[in-house]
MIMARMI-475151 format. One line per field, with one value per residue: x, y, z of N, C-alpha, C in turn. Coordinates in steps of 0.02 Angstrom, whole numbers, m for minus. Last residue first. Layout:
<rs>
nu	c(X; ...);
nv	c(Y; ...);
nw	c(Z; ...);
cau	c(X; ...);
cav	c(Y; ...);
caw	c(Z; ...);
cu	c(X; ...);
cv	c(Y; ...);
cw	c(Z; ...);
</rs>
This chain:
<rs>
nu	c(m8854; m8802; m8862; m8827; m8674; m8664; m8643; m8590; m8605; m8559; m8425; m8424; m8443; m8325; m8216; m8240; m8219; m8067; m8014; m8045; m7965; m7844; m7821; m7819; m7877; m8000; m8095; m8193; m8382; m8497; m8586; m8510; m8401; m8421; m8481; m8356; m8248; m8322; m8310; m8169; m8158; m8191; m8088; m7993; m8041; m8042; m7872; m7862; m7911; m7828; m7721; m7726; m7862; m7928; m7944; m7963; m7958; m8086; m8193; m8172; m8287; m8355; m8395; m8505; m8497; m8407; m8410; m8342; m8328; m8238; m8201; m8064; m8066; m8147; m8048; m7946; m8018; m8034; m7890; m7873; m7973; m8066; m8259; m8376; m8462; m8377; m8439; m8369; m8422; m8391; m8380; m8406; m8559; m8596; m8677; m8604; m8622; m8572; m8495; m8578; m8713; m8844; m8892; m8976; m8924; m8963; m8898; m8770; m8757; m8774; m8656; m8569; m8590; m8549; m8398; m8355; m8372; m8293; m8182; m8171; m8154; m8059; m7959; m7979; m7924; m7793; m7752; m7774; m7674; m7539; m7409; m7321; m7357; m7427; m7444; m7434; m7554; m7634; m7559; m7520; m7611; m7755; m7849; m7913; m8053; m8134; m8225; m8112; m7972; m7810; m7687; m7591; m7484; m7426; m7449; m7427; m7489; m7360; m7367; m7311; m7261; m7335; m7476; m7531; m7529; m7419; m7415; m7491; m7594; m7754; m7747; m7691; m7728; m7670; m7553; m7488; m7454; m7427; m7433; m7565; m7753; m7853; m7991; m8123; m8287; m8428; m8551; m8662; m8640; m8627; m8762; m8824; m8772; m8863; m8993; m8967; m8938; m9071; m9143; m9087; m9125; m9260; m9272; m9215; m9313; m9423; m9376; m9362; m9519; m9545; m9505; m9555; m9694; m9736; m9800; m9815; m9732; m9755; m9866; m9889; m9800; m9887; m9982; m9939; m9885; m10012; m10063; m9974; m9985; m10116; m10080; m10011; m10102; m10191; m10065; m10066; m10205; m10192; m10088; m10153; m10246; m10168; m10106; m10220; m10280; m10153; m10171; m10296; m10238; m10173; m10252; m10347; m10246; m10197; m10331; m10337; m10251; m10283; m10404; m10330; m10256; m10364; m10421; m10333; m10313; m10452; m10454; m10357; m10421; m10530; m10441; m10413; m10516; m10569; m10477; m10506; m10636; m10602; m10536; m10633; m10741; m10653; m10657; m10780; m10801; m10728; m10815; m10922; m10860; m10855; m10967; m11036; m10967; m10999; m11122; m11130; m11071; m11174; m11278; m11194; m11187; m11309; m11365; m11281; m11336; m11470; m11437; m11386; m11500; m11583; m11522; m11507; m11651; m11650; m11606; m11656; m11771; m11738; m11681; m11832; m11858; m11792; m11817; m11947; m11925; m11854; m11936; m12033; m11962; m11836; m11665; m11511; m11358; m11202; m11069; m10997; m11008; m11029; m11131; m11225; m11118; m11086; m11219; m11228; m11120; m11145; m11268; m11200; m11147; m11224; m11317; m11204; m11202; m11313; m11391; m11576);
nv	c(m2965; m2849; m2803; m2882; m2897; m2771; m2745; m2870; m2991; m3106; m3069; m3085; m3224; m3289; m3213; m3316; m3407; m3414; m3399; m3491; m3578; m3589; m3672; m3604; m3455; m3363; m3378; m3257; m3280; m3324; m3373; m3517; m3493; m3496; m3637; m3700; m3655; m3732; m3864; m3868; m3841; m3980; m4061; m4029; m4065; m4180; m4223; m4207; m4327; m4420; m4392; m4425; m4519; m4478; m4421; m4300; m4202; m4165; m4193; m4347; m4418; m4539; m4599; m4719; m4860; m4997; m5140; m5186; m5139; m5114; m4990; m4979; m5031; m4923; m4833; m4874; m4889; m4762; m4715; m4771; m4744; m4580; m4584; m4503; m4436; m4395; m4294; m4227; m4210; m4144; m4114; m3988; m4005; m4071; m4117; m4171; m4112; m4145; m4103; m4013; m3943; m3851; m3711; m3608; m3529; m3568; m3677; m3617; m3555; m3679; m3734; m3631; m3638; m3759; m3782; m3674; m3737; m3849; m3785; m3729; m3849; m3892; m3811; m3844; m3958; m3952; m3862; m3955; m4031; m4013; m4140; m4235; m4369; m4289; m4265; m4150; m4078; m4018; m3962; m3857; m3781; m3727; m3601; m3501; m3390; m3289; m3333; m3371; m3273; m3247; m3118; m3005; m2975; m3098; m3246; m3363; m3511; m3646; m3825; m3976; m4111; m4187; m4234; m4344; m4309; m4226; m4100; m4012; m4018; m3949; m3849; m3748; m3632; m3505; m3490; m3421; m3283; m3149; m2976; m2895; m2932; m3050; m3026; m3143; m3195; m3255; m3321; m3216; m3144; m3218; m3251; m3110; m3106; m3209; m3121; m3023; m3103; m3158; m3056; m2994; m3104; m3065; m2954; m2973; m3037; m2952; m2862; m2948; m2981; m2835; m2815; m2907; m2835; m2717; m2752; m2919; m3043; m3089; m3114; m3231; m3320; m3363; m3403; m3522; m3590; m3628; m3700; m3818; m3849; m3898; m4005; m4065; m4120; m4183; m4273; m4367; m4414; m4464; m4563; m4639; m4709; m4779; m4850; m4936; m4968; m5074; m5163; m5204; m5271; m5345; m5422; m5483; m5554; m5633; m5708; m5749; m5836; m5928; m5973; m5993; m6116; m6196; m6209; m6275; m6389; m6421; m6432; m6529; m6648; m6646; m6665; m6800; m6861; m6864; m6945; m7061; m7064; m7083; m7196; m7270; m7271; m7324; m7454; m7470; m7462; m7594; m7686; m7678; m7733; m7843; m7883; m7874; m7973; m8088; m8089; m8107; m8221; m8316; m8289; m8380; m8489; m8506; m8513; m8634; m8715; m8743; m8778; m8913; m8972; m8963; m9049; m9169; m9204; m9212; m9327; m9409; m9430; m9490; m9606; m9660; m9675; m9787; m9879; m9913; m9931; m10046; m10136; m10134; m10209; m10283; m10300; m10367; m10286; m10268; m10275; m10290; m10190; m10017; m9917; m9951; m9943; m9821; m9751; m9794; m9750; m9608; m9594; m9659; m9524; m9435; m9477; m9469; m9324; m9273; m9379; m9425);
nw	c(14397; 14493; 14590; 14714; 14729; 14735; 14850; 14954; 15006; 14939; 14942; 15093; 15089; 15016; 15079; 15201; 15151; 15109; 15241; 15287; 15221; 15074; 14968; 14853; 14871; 14838; 14696; 14652; 14568; 14535; 14605; 14597; 14647; 14784; 14812; 14763; 14849; 14968; 14924; 14938; 15070; 15121; 15056; 15127; 15247; 15216; 15229; 15353; 15409; 15338; 15391; 15519; 15589; 15760; 15897; 15831; 15717; 15619; 15510; 15436; 15298; 15236; 15082; 14980; 14960; 14968; 15035; 15148; 15289; 15427; 15431; 15385; 15263; 15199; 15229; 15111; 15001; 14999; 14960; 14860; 14754; 14809; 14809; 14775; 14875; 15037; 15174; 15334; 15486; 15641; 15787; 15827; 15768; 15670; 15498; 15361; 15199; 15031; 14904; 14807; 14858; 14809; 14829; 14859; 14946; 15061; 15068; 15066; 15208; 15273; 15245; 15298; 15429; 15479; 15422; 15513; 15643; 15631; 15613; 15765; 15830; 15779; 15813; 15965; 15975; 15968; 16066; 16171; 16151; 16083; 16073; 16124; 16064; 15901; 15726; 15584; 15523; 15614; 15691; 15594; 15572; 15660; 15631; 15792; 15848; 15843; 15756; 15675; 15587; 15506; 15538; 15457; 15373; 15360; 15359; 15208; 15217; 15203; 15115; 15168; 15142; 15222; 15200; 15173; 15046; 14960; 14877; 14904; 15041; 15106; 15191; 15286; 15407; 15428; 15593; 15763; 15818; 15732; 15757; 15696; 15699; 15633; 15567; 15568; 15550; 15637; 15651; 15654; 15566; 15445; 15458; 15428; 15298; 15232; 15238; 15152; 15041; 15012; 15005; 14893; 14806; 14813; 14755; 14614; 14564; 14572; 14480; 14368; 14360; 14332; 14220; 14140; 14123; 14114; 13986; 13953; 13939; 14078; 14097; 13965; 14049; 14136; 14092; 14016; 14121; 14191; 14091; 14098; 14201; 14194; 14110; 14160; 14261; 14163; 14129; 14231; 14249; 14117; 14140; 14257; 14176; 14083; 14152; 14226; 14105; 14074; 14175; 14143; 14007; 14035; 14102; 13998; 13910; 13994; 13999; 13873; 13844; 13918; 13844; 13706; 13754; 13793; 13675; 13591; 13656; 13628; 13490; 13475; 13526; 13424; 13333; 13371; 13375; 13233; 13165; 13232; 13178; 13039; 13042; 13082; 12968; 12884; 12935; 12926; 12777; 12753; 12812; 12734; 12623; 12641; 12687; 12569; 12490; 12553; 12532; 12387; 12393; 12449; 12356; 12253; 12298; 12313; 12210; 12143; 12227; 12187; 12048; 12081; 12140; 12034; 11941; 12027; 12024; 11900; 11902; 11976; 11903; 11793; 11844; 11897; 11786; 11717; 11827; 11776; 11662; 11659; 11727; 11655; 11552; 11605; 11535; 11505; 11501; 11432; 11456; 11350; 11289; 11369; 11374; 11476; 11595; 11577; 11635; 11766; 11831; 11804; 11904; 12016; 12027; 12031; 12161; 12250; 12249; 12284; 12382; 12426);
cau	c(m8863; m8783; m8854; m8896; m8740; m8626; m8710; m8587; m8655; m8642; m8455; m8402; m8473; m8396; m8238; m8243; m8269; m8121; m8006; m8060; m8028; m7850; m7797; m7874; m7829; m7920; m8066; m8149; m8334; m8475; m8586; m8592; m8407; m8396; m8506; m8403; m8259; m8309; m8365; m8180; m8131; m8221; m8163; m7982; m8040; m8084; m7912; m7844; m7941; m7907; m7721; m7691; m7808; m7905; m7956; m7956; m7916; m8075; m8155; m8185; m8203; m8362; m8341; m8449; m8506; m8423; m8458; m8302; m8364; m8255; m8268; m8069; m8016; m8188; m8119; m7916; m8002; m8101; m7943; m7833; m7962; m8008; m8192; m8337; m8486; m8360; m8474; m8378; m8406; m8426; m8369; m8326; m8527; m8584; m8622; m8639; m8598; m8607; m8479; m8537; m8664; m8843; m8830; m9003; m8903; m8997; m8955; m8778; m8743; m8826; m8706; m8545; m8589; m8612; m8438; m8365; m8396; m8369; m8191; m8160; m8209; m8103; m7951; m7983; m7997; m7845; m7750; m7818; m7737; m7583; m7464; m7337; m7368; m7358; m7464; m7413; m7480; m7643; m7602; m7479; m7602; m7677; m7845; m7861; m8005; m8078; m8257; m8189; m7997; m7882; m7714; m7645; m7539; m7396; m7484; m7407; m7498; m7406; m7362; m7371; m7219; m7268; m7460; m7521; m7596; m7442; m7362; m7502; m7550; m7713; m7765; m7637; m7742; m7704; m7557; m7511; m7431; m7491; m7399; m7522; m7696; m7801; m7926; m8102; m8222; m8374; m8499; m8660; m8647; m8588; m8724; m8852; m8754; m8791; m8986; m8984; m8891; m8997; m9158; m9084; m9062; m9218; m9295; m9191; m9253; m9429; m9376; m9294; m9464; m9588; m9481; m9501; m9706; m9710; m9756; m9835; m9758; m9677; m9862; m9947; m9790; m9804; m9991; m9962; m9828; m9969; m10082; m9970; m9930; m10092; m10129; m9978; m10033; m10207; m10110; m10000; m10170; m10250; m10091; m10065; m10266; m10223; m10095; m10175; m10321; m10177; m10117; m10277; m10312; m10133; m10201; m10348; m10303; m10149; m10298; m10404; m10234; m10213; m10401; m10370; m10231; m10292; m10465; m10366; m10256; m10446; m10493; m10336; m10373; m10550; m10483; m10359; m10502; m10599; m10486; m10445; m10630; m10665; m10494; m10600; m10742; m10678; m10585; m10751; m10846; m10710; m10756; m10925; m10905; m10783; m10914; m11050; m10969; m10927; m11101; m11147; m11022; m11101; m11273; m11223; m11108; m11265; m11389; m11264; m11257; m11448; m11460; m11334; m11438; m11599; m11527; m11431; m11634; m11695; m11567; m11587; m11792; m11759; m11645; m11766; m11900; m11785; m11763; m11925; m11977; m11831; m11880; m12068; m11982; m11881; m11701; m11586; m11400; m11275; m11098; m11000; m11091; m10999; m11092; m11240; m11155; m11040; m11194; m11285; m11148; m11096; m11265; m11249; m11108; m11188; m11335; m11228; m11123; m11291; m11343; m11516);
cav	c(m3039; m2898; m2754; m2891; m2958; m2807; m2704; m2824; m2939; m3090; m3053; m3008; m3163; m3297; m3180; m3217; m3394; m3401; m3323; m3462; m3599; m3532; m3692; m3674; m3483; m3333; m3408; m3302; m3230; m3277; m3312; m3492; m3497; m3443; m3576; m3717; m3645; m3651; m3826; m3887; m3784; m3909; m4046; m4001; m4005; m4177; m4223; m4156; m4260; m4425; m4391; m4348; m4523; m4501; m4515; m4321; m4247; m4150; m4119; m4313; m4390; m4477; m4594; m4645; m4822; m4927; m5129; m5188; m5136; m5169; m4999; m4948; m5070; m5003; m4812; m4857; m4938; m4802; m4668; m4783; m4807; m4600; m4568; m4522; m4481; m4385; m4352; m4212; m4249; m4140; m4198; m3989; m3964; m4118; m4060; m4204; m4107; m4146; m4148; m4075; m3962; m3934; m3756; m3656; m3500; m3498; m3693; m3658; m3500; m3643; m3771; m3664; m3575; m3744; m3786; m3647; m3671; m3878; m3806; m3691; m3843; m3964; m3829; m3764; m3929; m3986; m3856; m3897; m4058; m3987; m4115; m4177; m4363; m4328; m4247; m4214; m4115; m4057; m4000; m3909; m3821; m3722; m3659; m3503; m3456; m3292; m3334; m3367; m3319; m3246; m3189; m3036; m2942; m3034; m3177; m3303; m3448; m3608; m3754; m3947; m4040; m4191; m4153; m4348; m4321; m4284; m4151; m4043; m3999; m4026; m3898; m3778; m3722; m3523; m3454; m3486; m3355; m3205; m3053; m2897; m2893; m3035; m3021; m3085; m3212; m3198; m3338; m3273; m3117; m3168; m3289; m3152; m3055; m3195; m3212; m3035; m3042; m3207; m3083; m2961; m3090; m3130; m2962; m2927; m3091; m3016; m2847; m2914; m3032; m2867; m2783; m2916; m2911; m2725; m2676; m2872; m2993; m3075; m3076; m3162; m3282; m3315; m3357; m3465; m3563; m3573; m3628; m3764; m3807; m3847; m3922; m4053; m4097; m4161; m4242; m4314; m4386; m4425; m4515; m4618; m4664; m4731; m4817; m4894; m4943; m5003; m5113; m5191; m5215; m5312; m5409; m5451; m5473; m5589; m5706; m5695; m5755; m5891; m5967; m5936; m6046; m6176; m6178; m6197; m6340; m6411; m6392; m6462; m6630; m6634; m6609; m6750; m6850; m6822; m6866; m7038; m7059; m7005; m7127; m7281; m7247; m7236; m7423; m7488; m7418; m7532; m7689; m7653; m7644; m7799; m7889; m7841; m7896; m8053; m8069; m8041; m8178; m8291; m8244; m8297; m8426; m8518; m8477; m8568; m8707; m8724; m8697; m8862; m8965; m8946; m8990; m9137; m9175; m9161; m9280; m9398; m9377; m9421; m9575; m9652; m9637; m9716; m9855; m9887; m9872; m9985; m10107; m10118; m10146; m10299; m10289; m10357; m10320; m10276; m10262; m10366; m10238; m10075; m9909; m9943; m10005; m9866; m9746; m9812; m9825; m9642; m9615; m9688; m9611; m9423; m9450; m9495; m9357; m9253; m9336; m9441);
caw	c(14383; 14429; 14550; 14687; 14711; 14657; 14830; 14909; 15042; 14931; 14885; 15071; 15146; 14978; 15015; 15200; 15182; 15076; 15168; 15309; 15200; 15129; 15028; 14851; 14854; 14864; 14775; 14635; 14628; 14520; 14623; 14586; 14590; 14756; 14797; 14730; 14792; 14969; 14933; 14872; 15033; 15123; 15021; 15080; 15245; 15246; 15159; 15298; 15421; 15304; 15306; 15499; 15547; 15684; 15874; 15904; 15738; 15676; 15509; 15494; 15316; 15284; 15130; 15013; 14906; 15002; 15002; 15076; 15261; 15402; 15453; 15458; 15311; 15201; 15253; 15202; 15041; 15007; 15041; 14905; 14788; 14770; 14834; 14727; 14852; 14973; 15138; 15251; 15461; 15586; 15754; 15832; 15803; 15740; 15553; 15416; 15258; 15091; 14952; 14805; 14878; 14795; 14767; 14847; 14869; 15045; 15076; 15008; 15137; 15301; 15254; 15225; 15395; 15480; 15403; 15446; 15633; 15642; 15573; 15729; 15837; 15775; 15768; 15935; 15993; 15916; 16002; 16169; 16157; 16139; 16024; 16160; 16129; 15956; 15789; 15641; 15485; 15542; 15720; 15633; 15526; 15676; 15614; 15716; 15845; 15885; 15841; 15664; 15642; 15506; 15537; 15511; 15390; 15370; 15393; 15269; 15206; 15241; 15122; 15171; 15116; 15242; 15233; 15248; 15066; 14995; 14860; 14838; 15011; 15073; 15195; 15214; 15375; 15444; 15525; 15690; 15826; 15732; 15753; 15747; 15681; 15701; 15542; 15571; 15526; 15610; 15636; 15692; 15642; 15476; 15458; 15477; 15346; 15241; 15277; 15224; 15065; 15032; 15053; 14947; 14794; 14811; 14804; 14665; 14581; 14613; 14564; 14388; 14371; 14398; 14258; 14136; 14174; 14156; 13990; 13963; 13884; 14043; 14129; 13969; 13972; 14153; 14126; 13953; 14098; 14208; 14090; 14037; 14200; 14233; 14070; 14103; 14279; 14205; 14081; 14213; 14298; 14157; 14083; 14253; 14258; 14066; 14120; 14273; 14132; 14028; 14151; 14205; 14015; 14004; 14163; 14065; 13890; 13973; 14075; 13896; 13809; 13935; 13916; 13715; 13738; 13847; 13718; 13554; 13662; 13696; 13517; 13469; 13563; 13505; 13319; 13336; 13412; 13286; 13142; 13248; 13244; 13053; 13037; 13122; 13039; 12882; 12930; 12976; 12821; 12724; 12840; 12812; 12620; 12624; 12732; 12635; 12459; 12551; 12593; 12407; 12368; 12473; 12411; 12255; 12283; 12380; 12246; 12129; 12232; 12235; 12072; 12067; 12190; 12096; 11931; 12016; 12105; 11912; 11858; 12013; 11967; 11801; 11842; 11944; 11812; 11698; 11827; 11854; 11655; 11646; 11771; 11708; 11528; 11597; 11594; 11476; 11525; 11418; 11517; 11376; 11239; 11358; 11311; 11410; 11562; 11563; 11557; 11696; 11821; 11782; 11825; 11976; 12040; 11983; 12100; 12249; 12226; 12220; 12395; 12402);
cu	c(m8915; m8786; m8835; m8922; m8797; m8668; m8706; m8635; m8636; m8664; m8552; m8433; m8477; m8440; m8305; m8263; m8268; m8179; m8054; m8057; m8066; m7919; m7828; m7843; m7859; m7878; m8000; m8122; m8253; m8380; m8539; m8621; m8474; m8387; m8477; m8460; m8298; m8303; m8376; m8258; m8167; m8204; m8203; m8056; m8019; m8103; m8003; m7863; m7909; m7933; m7794; m7724; m7788; m7852; m7944; m7972; m7908; m8005; m8145; m8148; m8219; m8296; m8344; m8417; m8507; m8448; m8462; m8342; m8335; m8297; m8272; m8141; m8050; m8142; m8142; m7997; m7981; m8088; m8019; m7891; m7933; m8002; m8137; m8264; m8440; m8392; m8420; m8385; m8418; m8396; m8379; m8320; m8442; m8563; m8667; m8625; m8636; m8566; m8520; m8514; m8638; m8753; m8830; m8971; m8949; m8987; m8993; m8864; m8792; m8828; m8769; m8622; m8591; m8640; m8521; m8398; m8418; m8422; m8262; m8193; m8216; m8166; m8033; m8015; m8016; m7905; m7808; m7825; m7787; m7637; m7534; m7378; m7359; m7394; m7398; m7415; m7432; m7588; m7615; m7503; m7533; m7657; m7780; m7877; m7979; m8030; m8182; m8217; m8071; m7898; m7801; m7662; m7588; m7435; m7464; m7450; m7458; m7410; m7392; m7346; m7274; m7232; m7372; m7489; m7584; m7490; m7382; m7466; m7531; m7657; m7765; m7679; m7719; m7662; m7606; m7531; m7445; m7434; m7441; m7458; m7633; m7754; m7890; m8015; m8186; m8297; m8458; m8605; m8637; m8581; m8653; m8781; m8772; m8768; m8900; m8992; m8915; m8940; m9092; m9105; m9034; m9154; m9286; m9204; m9222; m9359; m9389; m9327; m9405; m9539; m9483; m9465; m9609; m9676; m9732; m9787; m9791; m9687; m9793; m9893; m9832; m9807; m9929; m9970; m9873; m9909; m10042; m10010; m9929; m10046; m10121; m10003; m10014; m10162; m10148; m10041; m10109; m10233; m10122; m10075; m10196; m10252; m10112; m10137; m10265; m10227; m10124; m10209; m10315; m10202; m10177; m10323; m10307; m10207; m10243; m10372; m10284; m10221; m10327; m10405; m10302; m10269; m10405; m10399; m10285; m10362; m10469; m10371; m10342; m10473; m10505; m10388; m10430; m10580; m10518; m10443; m10562; m10637; m10541; m10534; m10694; m10701; m10601; m10689; m10801; m10716; m10727; m10857; m10910; m10810; m10861; m11013; m10973; m10917; m11033; m11128; m11053; m11051; m11210; m11232; m11151; m11199; m11351; m11280; m11228; m11384; m11455; m11364; m11387; m11520; m11530; m11459; m11549; m11658; m11619; m11570; m11695; m11750; m11664; m11708; m11851; m11806; m11756; m11866; m11957; m11890; m11861; m12000; m12003; m11916; m11774; m11617; m11452; m11307; m11162; m11060; m11065; m11043; m11034; m11211; m11198; m11073; m11117; m11258; m11167; m11096; m11206; m11271; m11147; m11134; m11299; m11246; m11151; m11229; m11336; m11460);
cv	c(m3047; m2963; m2799; m2831; m2943; m2841; m2750; m2801; m2869; m3023; m3029; m3005; m3110; m3230; m3195; m3182; m3339; m3395; m3328; m3405; m3545; m3554; m3656; m3715; m3568; m3381; m3367; m3320; m3279; m3233; m3270; m3430; m3482; m3442; m3499; m3659; m3636; m3618; m3757; m3855; m3821; m3869; m4004; m4009; m3963; m4090; m4220; m4158; m4200; m4343; m4384; m4345; m4443; m4478; m4543; m4410; m4297; m4212; m4112; m4232; m4336; m4471; m4537; m4657; m4748; m4880; m5030; m5167; m5142; m5195; m5058; m4970; m5043; m5051; m4898; m4871; m4947; m4865; m4711; m4759; m4821; m4682; m4593; m4552; m4524; m4461; m4331; m4269; m4215; m4181; m4187; m4065; m3968; m4067; m4109; m4170; m4148; m4153; m4129; m4118; m4016; m3948; m3809; m3682; m3550; m3503; m3642; m3674; m3566; m3575; m3729; m3701; m3593; m3689; m3798; m3699; m3651; m3779; m3829; m3718; m3759; m3918; m3838; m3782; m3886; m3973; m3884; m3866; m3982; m4008; m4095; m4128; m4297; m4333; m4310; m4204; m4174; m4106; m4064; m3970; m3870; m3782; m3679; m3558; m3473; m3352; m3322; m3383; m3304; m3291; m3208; m3092; m2948; m2986; m3128; m3255; m3405; m3537; m3713; m3854; m3989; m4131; m4161; m4279; m4310; m4284; m4215; m4099; m4037; m4027; m3977; m3828; m3700; m3591; m3517; m3454; m3447; m3268; m3113; m2976; m2903; m2990; m2999; m3073; m3140; m3235; m3294; m3325; m3164; m3139; m3251; m3199; m3100; m3155; m3222; m3092; m3053; m3158; m3134; m2982; m3046; m3128; m3021; m2948; m3040; m3037; m2891; m2914; m3013; m2944; m2824; m2876; m2923; m2779; m2704; m2804; m2933; m3047; m3054; m3109; m3227; m3283; m3311; m3399; m3505; m3539; m3580; m3696; m3758; m3826; m3889; m3978; m4074; m4083; m4181; m4276; m4324; m4378; m4462; m4543; m4612; m4666; m4758; m4844; m4913; m4978; m5052; m5153; m5171; m5233; m5344; m5410; m5432; m5524; m5642; m5681; m5712; m5825; m5880; m5916; m6000; m6101; m6146; m6151; m6273; m6367; m6376; m6413; m6553; m6608; m6592; m6665; m6792; m6806; m6803; m6949; m7021; m7025; m7070; m7216; m7229; m7227; m7345; m7436; m7411; m7468; m7614; m7660; m7630; m7727; m7846; m7853; m7853; m7980; m8046; m8025; m8106; m8247; m8255; m8242; m8374; m8456; m8463; m8527; m8632; m8689; m8698; m8784; m8902; m8919; m8945; m9074; m9150; m9142; m9213; m9337; m9382; m9386; m9494; m9602; m9608; m9661; m9777; m9856; m9849; m9946; m10047; m10084; m10114; m10218; m10301; m10364; m10303; m10322; m10250; m10342; m10288; m10149; m9951; m9953; m9997; m9925; m9809; m9817; m9848; m9707; m9620; m9666; m9636; m9495; m9482; m9523; m9415; m9310; m9328; m9387);
cw	c(14333; 14441; 14486; 14631; 14684; 14655; 14745; 14884; 14989; 14979; 14879; 15001; 15119; 15016; 14983; 15145; 15183; 15080; 15135; 15248; 15244; 15144; 15091; 14930; 14875; 14856; 14775; 14695; 14619; 14535; 14574; 14581; 14558; 14660; 14774; 14721; 14746; 14896; 14930; 14878; 14953; 15094; 15036; 15035; 15177; 15241; 15170; 15244; 15366; 15338; 15288; 15420; 15530; 15650; 15802; 15869; 15800; 15683; 15598; 15495; 15383; 15295; 15162; 15056; 14909; 14937; 14998; 15020; 15191; 15344; 15445; 15491; 15393; 15280; 15263; 15237; 15100; 15026; 15022; 14974; 14849; 14778; 14791; 14764; 14794; 14929; 15061; 15229; 15364; 15537; 15715; 15801; 15766; 15770; 15619; 15486; 15310; 15168; 15009; 14829; 14864; 14821; 14821; 14805; 14844; 14975; 15057; 15013; 15086; 15218; 15244; 15214; 15319; 15432; 15417; 15409; 15558; 15624; 15574; 15655; 15772; 15764; 15754; 15854; 15969; 15932; 15935; 16102; 16128; 16094; 16102; 16116; 16152; 16021; 15830; 15706; 15546; 15513; 15651; 15656; 15578; 15609; 15607; 15703; 15774; 15885; 15870; 15726; 15642; 15564; 15541; 15499; 15427; 15411; 15426; 15297; 15254; 15231; 15173; 15165; 15094; 15183; 15256; 15271; 15156; 15036; 14909; 14836; 14943; 15047; 15156; 15226; 15313; 15397; 15514; 15646; 15789; 15759; 15761; 15716; 15729; 15684; 15624; 15565; 15520; 15596; 15603; 15696; 15660; 15547; 15476; 15505; 15422; 15281; 15279; 15260; 15162; 15044; 15064; 15002; 14886; 14832; 14832; 14716; 14619; 14621; 14599; 14461; 14401; 14409; 14326; 14197; 14177; 14177; 14038; 13959; 13906; 13981; 14112; 14015; 13957; 14092; 14146; 14030; 14036; 14171; 14135; 14048; 14147; 14228; 14124; 14092; 14232; 14236; 14104; 14147; 14265; 14186; 14101; 14206; 14247; 14114; 14099; 14229; 14191; 14063; 14130; 14187; 14085; 14000; 14108; 14114; 13955; 13964; 14053; 13952; 13837; 13902; 13934; 13810; 13719; 13834; 13785; 13641; 13622; 13705; 13603; 13476; 13539; 13540; 13397; 13351; 13416; 13342; 13203; 13234; 13262; 13128; 13045; 13106; 13092; 12933; 12933; 12985; 12883; 12758; 12801; 12841; 12686; 12632; 12717; 12676; 12506; 12533; 12604; 12474; 12368; 12442; 12447; 12312; 12253; 12362; 12294; 12164; 12212; 12269; 12148; 12065; 12138; 12129; 11963; 12003; 12082; 12009; 11873; 11957; 11998; 11860; 11821; 11915; 11874; 11734; 11760; 11859; 11731; 11643; 11743; 11743; 11594; 11594; 11581; 11543; 11509; 11478; 11501; 11454; 11315; 11355; 11316; 11339; 11500; 11558; 11547; 11632; 11761; 11760; 11784; 11910; 12004; 11973; 12035; 12188; 12211; 12209; 12317; 12380);
</rs>
């Protein structure tokens, strides 16, 4: 029998006992039978309540277990997320560590090369230091300075001898008597084209190299009637001068400010920092817009007179550079052969080996 049915029967019995109109006389046996049945129903109700209490207790425990399980699941999920985050962090750290290791290996290789270079440089420095100490020791001795002076004098004499050979190879002489030509005024002050050129008087004779004059007229103005032989002779003379200047500069160990490209009577002189006007004209002629240096011809054949005159001007500047190196004065800013002759004469003079 269900607990609800038992409760209904008990309520029905209580109503019957309290209501006089419903009083019913029953037999003793029936009463005992009903009493036994009520006792049984009461016992069943008590057992049902106890079962209900037990079920409620178990349900409460189960709810607590489920809540605890859910909390632990949440904790596990958080721990899993933290673990994933740490895993990603470890992967990033591993990548950074690998990159750092590669960089360290590269730096180690570079450092190894630097150390090797430093060792080589240290060895060279040690050798140079020993040589310097040996030179200082030799100079500090009684005859050390005298020996150095002797070596310098020997070098000067050698330079004198080589210059004398150049003078014999390219002799610059004075042609005595009335001269038909005058020495080239290389680069007039008034104009690059030589429209206001001045001439060096040749009253006491005219200078020649290998018997050739430098004719200024051909450099000032060319026409159909210009003597081609005069042009060729001037170019040949300039080729001789350029060769002599190049040799003397090498013997004196002087790098020329305007280097020469020797090619006999078709030689060139190089200007590494030309003016804007000359550089643009050279670029237009050669079709090169990126001009770092310009070559100017030391001849007139097929060339612009302005560029040729400027080339002779630069050649004279090289002569002035060599004259300044040996503490000699230039004869003039436009006298090529005179400056070459003065350079050769000064080097071959006794003062060149005595005063240094």
